[in-house]
N, C-alpha and C positions, 0 to 999 in steps of 0.2 A: 504494500500500500504506500503510494506516494502522496504526501500532503504538502501543500505550499500555500503561503498566505502573505498578505501585505495589509497593514493598517496605516492609513494616511490620516493625520490629524493636523488641521490648519495648513494643509498643503505639503506636509513633510511626512515621510515614512518614519513611524515611531515603533513599529513592531513588524518583523518579517521573518520568513523562513523559506528559503529557496525561491524567493520572490522574482528572481530573474529567469525562472524556468519558463520556456515557451510551451504554451498549452492551447488546446482548442477552446475558444470562447463560446462555442455552441450558440445558444439562443441569446446570450448577451450581445451577439451580433445585431439582434433586433433593436436594441437601444441605439446602436450606432446608425443603423438604417433610418430609424425614426428621427434622430438628430439631423441627419443629412436632408431628409424630406422637409423638416421644419426650417432648415436654412433656406431651402427653395421657397418656402412660404414667406420667410423673412424678406427675401429678395423680390417678392412679388411675381414669381414664376409659376406658382400654382396656388390655388385657394384651398384652405383646410376644409371648408364645408361646401365646395362645389363638386358636382358629379365628375367622376374620373372617366374621361374618354367615353362619354355618353352611357356609362354604366349607371345602375341605380345606387351605387355606393360612392362615398366621398373618401378623401384621404384620411379624414378623422376616423371613419368607419374601419378602414384598412388597418390603421395604426392601433386601434383599440379592439381589434378582433370582433367587430360588429358588422362586418360586410355581408355575412351570410355565406361566404365562400367555404368550401369544404377543407378538411385537413387530411393529410396523408398519414398521419401518425397512427390511425386506426386501421390502416390497410395491411392485412396480413401478408399479402404478396410482397409488399415493400420490405417488411422486416425479414422475410425469408430470403429475398434477394441480397439484402445487406449481409446477412449471416453467411451466405454462400460466397461472399466476396466478389459479387458481380459488379460490372460497371453500372453506373446509374442510367436509368431510362432517359431517353430524350424528353424534354419538357412536354411536347405534344402528346407523347404516349402516357406520361403521368396524368395529364389533364383528362385524357380520354378514359383512363382506368377509373378516375374519380367522378366522371360525369361532372367536371368542374364548372361547366357553364350553368348548371342548375344551382341556384342559390338555395341553401337549406332553410332559410327564413328571410323575410323581407329585411333589407338593409336597415340597420338602426333599431330593429325590434327584438334582438336577441344578443347573445354573447357565446362565442365558441372559439377557442384558441385555434388559429389557422396559419400554418406555415405557408399555405398557398397565398393567403392575403399578403404576406411579406415577400413572396416571390413577385407578386404584382407590384409592390412598393419598389423593389429593386429594379424591375423593368421600367417602371415609371421614371425613376431617378435617371437611369441611363438614357431614356428617350429625351427627357427635358434637357439634360446637360450635353448629350451627344458624345458621350465618352464612356469607356469601359468602367464598370462599377468599382473595381478596386482603385483605379486612378481617381475616380470621382470622390470616393470616401476619403482617400488621402487628402485631396484638395479641400473638400468641404468641412471635414471634421477632424481627421487625425493630425494633419499638419497644424491647423490653428490651435489644437489642444496640446501640441508638442508630444505626441505619442509616436515614438520611433520604431517600436518593434512590430506593430500590428500590420497584417496584410491578409488579403483574401487568398485562400488556398484553392487551387484549381485541379491539381493532379496528385496522385498517391505519393510521388517522390517528395512533394513539398512537406509531407508529414514525417519524413524519415528521422528528423531530429527533434520531434515534438513528443511530449509525454502522452502516449496513446494507450499504454498498458495492453490489455487484451484485444484492443482494436487495431493492432498493427496490420497494415495492408488495407485499411479502410479508405474508400474513395471519397474525398470531400464533396464531390458533386452530388452526393445523396442529400446534402443540406441545400435544398433548392434555392433558398434565398441568399445563400452564400455563407461560408464558414470563415470567420476571422480567426487567425492565430495571433497570439501575442503573449507577452510576459504577464505573470500574475500582477506584478507591480503596476504595469501600464493599464491593466483593467481597472485597478483602483484609482489611478491617476485620472483616467479618462472620465469616470463618473464624477470624481471630485471636481475636476476643472470644468466639466459641463455645467455643474450647478454653481460654481464660484465665478466663472468667467463671463465673457461678453459674447460668446458664440451665438446665443439666442437672445432675443429681446426678453425683458422681464415677463411680458404677457405670454410669450410662447413657452418660456420656461415653466410658468404656472400651469399652462395647458398640459404640458408634458407630464407634470407631476400631480395633476388632479385626477383622482381615480374614479372610475365607475366601480362602486362597491358591489362585491360579489358575495354569494352565499358562503358562510363560514360557520365555524372553523373548518379547516381542511384536515380530514382524518390522517393521522400519522405524519403530519407536516407541522412545523412550528408557526402556523398562521392562525391567529384568532379571528381577525377580520380582514380578509384579503380583498384586493381591488386591482384594477388595471388602468393605467393612464395611457399615454401615447408612447408605446414602446417601453413601458416601465411597469413592473409589478410593485404595488404600493399597499401598505396596510399596517395593521398592528400585529405584532408577533405574540406568541404565547408568553414571552418574558416581559411584555409590556412596552416594547420599543415600537416606534412608528418609523418605518423604513421605506426607502424607494430604491429601486435598482432592477436587477433581473437575475434569475437563475437559468443556467443552461446545462443541458445534459445530452449525452449521446453514448454510443458504444464505448464502454471502458472508463468513462470519467464524467465528472460534474464540476461546475463552477458556480459560485454565488457571489455577486458583486452588489453591495448595498451601501447606502448612505443613511445615517441616522437623521431623520427630519425634525427631531425635537431635541431639546437640551442645549446647554450653553456651548458645548464643544462641537466643532465641525469634524465629524469622523466618517471615513469611508473605508470599507473593508472588502477585500477580494479573497476568497477561500476556494482552493482547488483540491480535489481528491480523485485518485484513480479508483473510483467506485461509482456505481450508478445510483447510489442511495442519495437522492436529492435532499431528503430531510436532514441527514447527518452533515452534508455540506452547508446547507443553510444554517444549521445550528452553529457550525464553526464560525461562519461570518457574523452571526448575531452575537455570539459570545465575545468576539473581538470588539464589536460596537458597544457592547454593554460595559466592557472593561472590568 
């Protein structure tokens, strides 16, 4: 079992263990995609509440998992193909297998976690900017926040020196919205600087961290009152903290990156484990924030 963590307080690392380790950020990538999309909103290139390309959903719906789009996480054939070590399906094949054109509920009238929704967000960002998604994320988010280790992985070989544990040989293309790799310390710095810096306007930052409150508590997870903002998981933990950030998990590992949203001290933690137990990883991050 490999564990790595970084605790940032007032912009400085005050506790760490193997924090320079390169790891998959899994669904923490969604927070970065959401930040990039909100930069485009900031610059007037897309509206947060306007229909996306004549679809019934808006960018807000996509970022908050309220679009009605399907998710491939429940598709057995997907998990079986990953376990066999196959190459990822082409995007049209994935969408066809899911009957993705059919919304599962009217946009804005439900909530269901959707990786397909974030695939659409990534495609939208590329279309608006007219550039490759990795280069676009670097320019819009990672460079302004001074994050030097993070990059999108496209091929198996790019994971050769990344902590993957039992998932060695995994193809990053199975994460259809994109899989960012980066150090544990940079994951903490990214969230910390996103909230402390001037990348987004104060209004957009508030939008990003204002949650739709979801049913809770979550069984066997340290969430008393969960919620989802725009690319962020937000809520009260079973230990009484109010936090915002994101948990990510995939074959062989999990990462939890969270900021304490109450209290006198500004604290942000990133905690990584070569285990698929999201609860234990979240507990590690929340323990760091609690101090």
